[in-house]
C-alpha positions, 0 to 999 in steps of 0.5 A: 946527480945534483940539480938534474932531477930538481924541478925547474921553471922550464917545465911548465909544459907539463901543466895541461895534464894536471886536472882533477874531476869532481863528482862532489863539492870539496874544499878548495884546498882539498882539490888543490892537493888532489891535482898535485897528488894526480900530477905525481901518479906516473904513467904505467910505461915509464921505466924511471920514477919521479914520485912526490907527495904534498905535506903542506898546502896554502890557498888564497882567500879568493881560492884562485891561487895556492902552493903545496910543498912536500918531499920527492924521491927518484928511482932510475928504474921503477922496479928498483928497490931503493931511490938514488936521489931525494928532495923537497918540491914547491909548486904554485897553482892557479885556478882555471876558469873550469874549476881545475888547478894547473901549476904556474911554477914548479922548483925544487932542491935535492938533499939526502934521504929524510931520516924521519917520514914526513905525514902526508897532507890531510885536510884538518877536521876543523879547516874553513876556507876564509870568506872573501868579498870580490872586490876590484883589484887592479892585478897589473899594478899588484904584480908590479908591486911585488916585482919592485918589493923583490928588487928592493929586497935584492938591494938590501941583500946587496947593501945590508947583506943577505942576513939582515935582508931576509930577516927584514923581508920575511915572515916569522914562519918563513920556510927556506929550501936549499940544496943539501939541507932539509926544509928550514923553518923561521928565522933563526933558521935563516939566520944560521944558514944563510950566516955560512955564506956571509962572505957571498954577495947575494943579488937577483932579478925577477923575471915575472910575478902574480898575484890572487884576486884577494891580494893576500898571496903572491909570488915572484920568480927569477934568477939569483947570483952569489959573488965573492965579496972580496972579488965580486967579479967572481961568481961563486953560484948562479940559479933560479929561485921562486919566492912565495909572498903573503900579505898581512895587515897590508905588508908583504912578506915572504913565506917560501924561499926556494933557490936552485942553483944551476950546474957550474958548466952552465953558469952564465 
């Protein structure tokens, strides 16, 4: 069932159903996670069950954009004792004018059942939303900059190899999500997993991007192609990717990278 159950960018039609009603003020990051959990609540009439739970969340300083990730599982029938598939999802959220959260992009991977349970997200007792003084930001220019940087990243992967490129463009705490692997954390994990594909040429083309009003969080998504280094015309893999960027000390770095391959029969 590889890839069949993973979230896709095309699933945006569901965005209109994910809202949260709040009676009292809550931290921005809490409202984001509450929306994710409400989104995961299945209708009672649905026979199959795709369930998920956020284990991590981050919100831009402006409070207008954020992302969550965590494990998912699927049951063919809601009454089944055990799920038949497992994986991880990553969701990018944007805050609406009415204060509700709606997701912009959602992508995931499939892997075996986790050996150790993952703790659900909980607001830290010492959590403080970073202050942000509204300032004029040219969003169109910021989006174009991020797309340009993603294309530059792709060129570096083509010329220098994917390992060196990822290490140069990623934050030390970057997380990678790949099929058949549990989430990978940190530069050393990147080196190990990508080195196994050193004989392939990985490039991509961003289709869209967005940046928070505070200019500290953004994302790009698009399609990628993995080709044989010895036979460039031979496509090894083709799929969709989602990349979340954080700006620190004036530089954009990748903090989350998700790649979801298409089934062989629909490769282009």
